[in-house]
A tleap script that builds the chain and sets N, CA, C and O, in Angstrom:
source leaprc.protein.ff14SB
mol = sequence {
  NMET LYS ASN PHE ILE ALA LYS ASN ALA THR
  ILE VAL GLY ASP VAL THR LEU ASP THR GLU
  VAL THR VAL TRP PHE ASN SER VAL LEU ARG
  GLY GLY MET GLY LEU ARG PRO TYR TYR TYR
  CARG
}
set mol.1.N position { 24.109 -168.767 47.747 }
set mol.1.CA position { 23.947 -168.271 46.266 }
set mol.1.C position { 25.388 -167.505 45.945 }
set mol.1.O position { 26.033 -166.828 46.745 }
set mol.2.N position { 25.688 -167.767 44.685 }
set mol.2.CA position { 26.924 -166.898 44.173 }
set mol.2.C position { 26.314 -165.701 43.657 }
set mol.2.O position { 25.105 -165.476 43.722 }
set mol.3.N position { 27.275 -164.845 43.082 }
set mol.3.CA position { 26.934 -163.919 42.109 }
set mol.3.C position { 26.171 -164.286 40.845 }
set mol.3.O position { 26.446 -165.317 40.231 }
set mol.4.N position { 25.198 -163.438 40.448 }
set mol.4.CA position { 24.609 -163.555 39.237 }
set mol.4.C position { 24.890 -162.378 38.297 }
set mol.4.O position { 24.520 -161.287 38.730 }
set mol.5.N position { 25.473 -162.392 37.094 }
set mol.5.CA position { 25.645 -161.241 36.163 }
set mol.5.C position { 25.072 -161.628 34.892 }
set mol.5.O position { 25.497 -162.499 34.134 }
set mol.6.N position { 23.977 -160.824 34.732 }
set mol.6.CA position { 23.343 -161.252 33.201 }
set mol.6.C position { 24.180 -160.917 32.017 }
set mol.6.O position { 25.015 -160.016 31.936 }
set mol.7.N position { 23.809 -161.832 31.062 }
set mol.7.CA position { 24.793 -161.790 29.922 }
set mol.7.C position { 24.730 -160.337 29.168 }
set mol.7.O position { 25.707 -160.036 28.482 }
set mol.8.N position { 23.719 -159.491 29.250 }
set mol.8.CA position { 23.823 -158.182 28.640 }
set mol.8.C position { 23.965 -157.042 29.680 }
set mol.8.O position { 23.826 -155.860 29.366 }
set mol.9.N position { 24.246 -157.456 30.923 }
set mol.9.CA position { 24.862 -156.354 31.813 }
set mol.9.C position { 26.020 -155.885 31.396 }
set mol.9.O position { 26.807 -156.615 30.794 }
set mol.10.N position { 26.294 -154.534 31.672 }
set mol.10.CA position { 27.466 -153.824 31.380 }
set mol.10.C position { 28.397 -153.315 32.628 }
set mol.10.O position { 28.073 -152.464 33.457 }
set mol.11.N position { 29.448 -153.930 32.574 }
set mol.11.CA position { 30.405 -153.356 34.069 }
set mol.11.C position { 31.486 -152.761 33.527 }
set mol.11.O position { 32.251 -153.423 32.824 }
set mol.12.N position { 31.671 -151.619 33.740 }
set mol.12.CA position { 32.737 -150.730 33.235 }
set mol.12.C position { 33.711 -150.470 34.294 }
set mol.12.O position { 33.163 -150.097 35.331 }
set mol.13.N position { 35.206 -150.565 34.367 }
set mol.13.CA position { 36.093 -149.770 35.097 }
set mol.13.C position { 36.301 -150.904 36.286 }
set mol.13.O position { 35.918 -152.069 36.181 }
set mol.14.N position { 36.841 -150.460 37.202 }
set mol.14.CA position { 37.082 -151.034 38.403 }
set mol.14.C position { 35.951 -151.272 39.513 }
set mol.14.O position { 35.709 -150.532 40.467 }
set mol.15.N position { 35.281 -152.532 39.155 }
set mol.15.CA position { 33.954 -152.672 40.269 }
set mol.15.C position { 34.308 -153.836 41.015 }
set mol.15.O position { 34.932 -154.784 40.538 }
set mol.16.N position { 33.898 -153.751 42.204 }
set mol.16.CA position { 34.024 -154.803 43.088 }
set mol.16.C position { 32.646 -155.102 43.632 }
set mol.16.O position { 31.858 -154.345 44.199 }
set mol.17.N position { 32.527 -156.541 43.290 }
set mol.17.CA position { 31.163 -157.244 43.707 }
set mol.17.C position { 31.343 -158.091 44.956 }
set mol.17.O position { 32.264 -158.904 44.887 }
set mol.18.N position { 30.711 -158.062 45.974 }
set mol.18.CA position { 30.780 -158.651 47.396 }
set mol.18.C position { 29.997 -160.036 46.754 }
set mol.18.O position { 29.517 -160.162 45.628 }
set mol.19.N position { 30.038 -160.971 47.812 }
set mol.19.CA position { 29.407 -162.257 47.640 }
set mol.19.C position { 27.845 -162.161 47.579 }
set mol.19.O position { 27.309 -161.308 48.286 }
set mol.20.N position { 27.225 -162.809 46.944 }
set mol.20.CA position { 25.682 -162.904 46.763 }
set mol.20.C position { 25.336 -161.541 46.138 }
set mol.20.O position { 24.273 -161.054 46.523 }
set mol.21.N position { 26.024 -160.870 45.275 }
set mol.21.CA position { 25.503 -159.630 44.633 }
set mol.21.C position { 25.011 -160.162 43.248 }
set mol.21.O position { 25.580 -161.065 42.634 }
set mol.22.N position { 23.964 -159.548 42.852 }
set mol.22.CA position { 23.201 -159.851 41.487 }
set mol.22.C position { 23.317 -158.447 40.642 }
set mol.22.O position { 23.119 -157.314 41.079 }
set mol.23.N position { 23.721 -158.862 39.210 }
set mol.23.CA position { 23.687 -157.618 38.341 }
set mol.23.C position { 22.803 -158.034 37.298 }
set mol.23.O position { 23.145 -158.888 36.481 }
set mol.24.N position { 21.344 -157.309 37.276 }
set mol.24.CA position { 20.354 -157.959 36.427 }
set mol.24.C position { 20.486 -157.436 34.946 }
set mol.24.O position { 21.363 -156.633 34.627 }
set mol.25.N position { 19.575 -157.933 34.077 }
set mol.25.CA position { 19.722 -157.611 32.401 }
set mol.25.C position { 19.452 -156.047 32.472 }
set mol.25.O position { 18.766 -155.454 33.305 }
set mol.26.N position { 20.097 -155.566 31.487 }
set mol.26.CA position { 20.411 -154.230 31.181 }
set mol.26.C position { 21.044 -153.296 32.089 }
set mol.26.O position { 21.130 -152.096 31.827 }
set mol.27.N position { 21.505 -153.841 33.192 }
set mol.27.CA position { 22.082 -152.950 34.166 }
set mol.27.C position { 23.539 -152.409 33.813 }
set mol.27.O position { 24.280 -153.157 33.176 }
set mol.28.N position { 23.914 -151.348 34.133 }
set mol.28.CA position { 25.201 -150.834 33.804 }
set mol.28.C position { 25.904 -150.434 35.186 }
set mol.28.O position { 25.301 -149.645 35.914 }
set mol.29.N position { 27.243 -150.977 35.618 }
set mol.29.CA position { 27.735 -150.662 36.724 }
set mol.29.C position { 29.148 -149.872 36.384 }
set mol.29.O position { 29.970 -150.562 35.781 }
set mol.30.N position { 29.473 -148.733 36.645 }
set mol.30.CA position { 30.648 -147.882 36.559 }
set mol.30.C position { 31.660 -147.862 37.706 }
set mol.30.O position { 31.452 -147.268 38.764 }
set mol.31.N position { 32.603 -148.448 37.466 }
set mol.31.CA position { 33.658 -148.317 38.566 }
set mol.31.C position { 34.743 -147.306 38.371 }
set mol.31.O position { 34.761 -146.586 37.373 }
set mol.32.N position { 35.755 -147.236 39.424 }
set mol.32.CA position { 36.948 -146.465 39.375 }
set mol.32.C position { 36.684 -144.806 39.488 }
set mol.32.O position { 37.547 -144.006 39.127 }
set mol.33.N position { 35.512 -144.430 39.980 }
set mol.33.CA position { 35.292 -143.146 40.362 }
set mol.33.C position { 35.196 -142.766 41.914 }
set mol.33.O position { 34.604 -141.759 42.300 }
set mol.34.N position { 35.805 -143.626 42.722 }
set mol.34.CA position { 35.869 -143.269 44.008 }
set mol.34.C position { 34.616 -143.870 44.726 }
set mol.34.O position { 34.515 -143.682 45.938 }
set mol.35.N position { 33.738 -144.518 44.121 }
set mol.35.CA position { 32.474 -145.005 44.721 }
set mol.35.C position { 32.495 -146.361 45.601 }
set mol.35.O position { 33.310 -147.205 45.230 }
set mol.36.N position { 31.876 -146.599 46.467 }
set mol.36.CA position { 31.786 -147.705 47.319 }
set mol.36.C position { 31.331 -149.008 46.491 }
set mol.36.O position { 30.561 -148.990 45.530 }
set mol.37.N position { 31.930 -150.102 47.025 }
set mol.37.CA position { 31.800 -151.399 46.414 }
set mol.37.C position { 30.286 -151.707 46.459 }
set mol.37.O position { 29.559 -151.026 47.183 }
set mol.38.N position { 29.783 -152.727 45.697 }
set mol.38.CA position { 28.426 -153.124 45.523 }
set mol.38.C position { 28.340 -154.324 46.657 }
set mol.38.O position { 29.012 -155.331 46.435 }
set mol.39.N position { 27.646 -154.273 47.708 }
set mol.39.CA position { 27.547 -155.275 48.781 }
set mol.39.C position { 25.986 -155.652 48.970 }
set mol.39.O position { 25.014 -154.899 48.901 }
set mol.40.N position { 26.034 -157.014 49.224 }
set mol.40.CA position { 24.820 -157.594 49.791 }
set mol.40.C position { 24.260 -157.190 50.822 }
set mol.40.O position { 24.979 -156.868 51.768 }
set mol.41.N position { 22.713 -157.084 50.951 }
set mol.41.CA position { 22.377 -156.582 52.338 }
set mol.41.C position { 21.274 -157.627 52.444 }
set mol.41.O position { 20.588 -157.699 53.463 }
savepdb mol mol.pdb
quit
């Protein structure tokens, strides 16, 4: 499976998505604040 990013999701800043990560509808991801990348578990 590849990454899925919903059309109305909001991704702001420096965000790293690992393989097989999904970002669902109305989600907001904020990057560039020293947080960990988003990983598939």
